[in-house]
DONU-146974 format. One record per residue (C-alpha): x, y, z; residue in one letter. Coordinates in steps of 0.1 Angstrom, whole numbers, plus 2048, in hexadecimal, padded with zeros to 3 digits. Layout:
# DONU-146974
XYZa;...
//
This chain:
# DONU-146974
7DA8326F6m;7DC80C6F7t;7E47F8716t;8077F1709a;80D816702e;80181F724i;818805734a;836811720w;830835729r;82B82C74Ea;84C81974Cl;85E83873El;85084D75By;85C834774w;87E834765l;881857772l;883848795l;8A9843794p;8AD867786a;89D8757A5v;8A585A7BEg;8CA8567B9i;8D387B7BFp;8BC87A7DDl;8CD85B7EBs;8F086B7E6v;8E488C7F7a;8D4878813a;8F386481Aa;90888481Cr;8EF892835m;8F187384Ag;8CF865840h;8CF83F83Ar;8B8829827g;8B283C807f;8C68257F1g;8B78067FEg;8938137FAr;89B81E7D7l;8A87FC7CDi;8897EB7DBg;8727FE7C4w;8847EF7A6f;8757CE7B1i;8537DA7BFi;8497F07A2v;84F7D7786p;83F7BB79Aa;81F7CE7A1a;81A7DF780l;8297C376Bg;8117A977As;7F37C0775s;7FD7C5750y;80079F74Bl;7DC79A756g;7C4792772s;7D377077Dw;7F777B780p;7EC79A794f;7D67847AAf;7F476D7B1a;80978A7BBl;7EF7997D2v;7E67777E2a;80B7707E8g;8117917F8c;7F278C80Ea;7FF76B81Aa;82177A822a;810797834a;7FC77F849c;81B76D853l;82C78E85De;80E797872l;810775884v;83577988Ar;83079C897l;8167918B0g;8287718BBa;8347708DFe;85A7728E2p;85E74D8ECh;8477428CFr;85474D8ADp;83574289Bs;8127358A0d;80571D886t;7E1721892g;7E274788Dl;7F274386Bi;7D572D860v;7BC74686Ev;7CD76285Cg;7CF75183Bf;7AB74483Ea;79F767843c;7B477A82Aa;7B876480Cl;79475B804p;78C780801w;7A67847E6i;79B7657D5g;7777707D6w;7817927C6a;79177F7A9q;76F77179Ev;75778B7ADa;7427A2798t;72C7B47B1a;7377D37C4f;7417C77E7p;7367E67FBa;7377D381Cw;75B7C9816a;7647EE816a;7577F083Av;76E7D3844a;78B7E2832a;787803845l;77C7F9868f;78B7D8872l;7AF7E4877p;7A37FF88Ea;78B7E88A1l;7A67CE8A5a;7BD7E78B6y;7A47FD8C7a;7AB7F08EAr;7CC7FC8F9r;7D17E0913n;7E97C5908g;7FD7C08E9t;7FB79B8E3a;7ED7918C1m;7CE77D8CBt;7BD7668B3g;79F77E8B0m;7B679B8A8r;7CA78788Fm;7AA77C87Ea;79D7A087Da;7BD7AE86Fl;7C0792855a;79C79784Al;7A27BC846s;7C27B5833l;7B079E81Bg;7937B6817a;7A97D380Fa;7C07C17F6l;7A27B27E5s;7997D47D7f;7B97D57C3w;7AE7B47B3i;78C7C47ABl;79D7E379El;7B37CF786e;7957BC779r;7807D976Ev;7837E4749p;7A47F7746g;7AF7E8767g;7D47EB760f;7D1810759r;7BF81577Al;7D880078Ev;7F581277Ea;7E7834787f;7DD82B7ABa;7FC8177B3f;8138337A5t;80184F7BAv;80383A7DAv;8278307D5v;8348537CCv;8228607EBn;834847800d;85684D7F0m;8558737F0m;846875813a;86486281Ff;87C87880Ca;86B899816a;86A88F83Ag;88F88A83Ak;89A8A9827f;8828C4832l;87C8D4854p;8678BC868v;8488BF87Ev;84189D88Cr;81B89888Bl;81687789Dl;83686F8B1p;8258558C6g;8178428A9l;83084788Es;84E85D898p;85B860874n;83B86F866k;83F894861t;82B8B1853l;8458B7838s;84489382Fg;81E89382By;81E8B3817v;83B8A9801g;82D8877FBg;80A8947F3a;8178AF7DBa;82D8967C9s;81187C7C7a;7F88957B8v;8118A079Fl;81987C794i;7F3876793g;7F089377Av;80E885766a;7FD864765f;7DD873757a;7E4860737f;7DB840749a;7B984C752v;7AD862735p;78985E740e;79087275Ff;78A89875Dg;7A18B0770v;78B8B178Eg;78688B790r;7AC88578Bl;7B689D7A7l;79B88F7BEt;7A786B7B7a;7CB8747BEa;7C38867DFl;7AD8697EAl;7CA8517E3l;7E28677F6v;7CC86A815v;7C0845816s;7E3839810g;7F084E82Da;7D4841844l;7DD81D83Ag;801824843d;7F7832865l;7E281386Cv;8017FE864g;81681487Bs;7FD810897a;7FF7EA895i;8257EB895k;8278038B2r;8107ED8C6r;82A7D28C2h;8497E98C6a;8547E08A3a;8647F7889k;85A7E186Bd;8427C4865f;85F7AF857g;87F7B0843s;87579F822a;87B7BF80El;89B7CB81Fg;89A7F1824a;8757F181Dh;86E7DA83Ag;8547BE836g;83A7B881Bi;81F7C8831l;8347E7835d;82F7ED810r;80B7E1810l;7FC7F782Bd;7F9816815s;7EC8027F8l;7D27F180Fm;7C681281Ag;7C48217F7a;7B78047E2g;7948017EFw;78F8277F1v;79982B7CCf;78380E7C1y;76581C7D4v;76C83F7C5f;76C8307A2l;74B81E7A7r;73B83E7B6l;74785579At;74583E77Cq;73284D75Fq;
//
């Protein structure tokens, strides 16, 4: 299949979203659950922006990722600002200085940045390992922004490999469907709250429902990655599910440390930019490393 044919088929699959989402939204409203409709509408903006920019090429995709990184850094600063100080210009500069060069470097890099994977994995945990105090210090801001840039840079690297759009479409779809269906399953099915202190809305039914849906959509999107065998396809989908969920938990930990429900309000019912990036940050570098380790 050509890239255009893959893009067209992916679009047709994504058009099934209203067919599933609208009945769920109606049923949720009747059961007293709020937020389904707003989250559904948000995806009509997020999905075309992400996959459309990737289809257009390396530089449009780079511009989107860099813009999202800048907005995410600003949300981090606002989250950590003291109540009487709505913003801190110095921390914004530190955050941008740490995050954006990573993404810019990925746009022109050709070597495999194994050490960046270490930063993408460990810096958020290190930044919030200590339990005393919740103020966003300059060091913590720099560490989190560095990690944000390192993690997002892998999506740039992924898009730039041969067949990058196909890989982005596959990985992005699996992560997003996992997020969407975990939210839906957690609301509709009997709940067992796994981490109430960290993220009270995360349930066993949500994780299972999201993972099952994500693996199924990964199989449905096998046309985008014809070079994958069945085993490699299922392994990739499961890795995206697990790493995306871990990225989401890191984001939840940061928000809970600051007694915040969302990182911001830029995306309405979806919260802030970083509320949608946390899963993608967790999954992008894991998928890229997986590809490099399993390439023929």
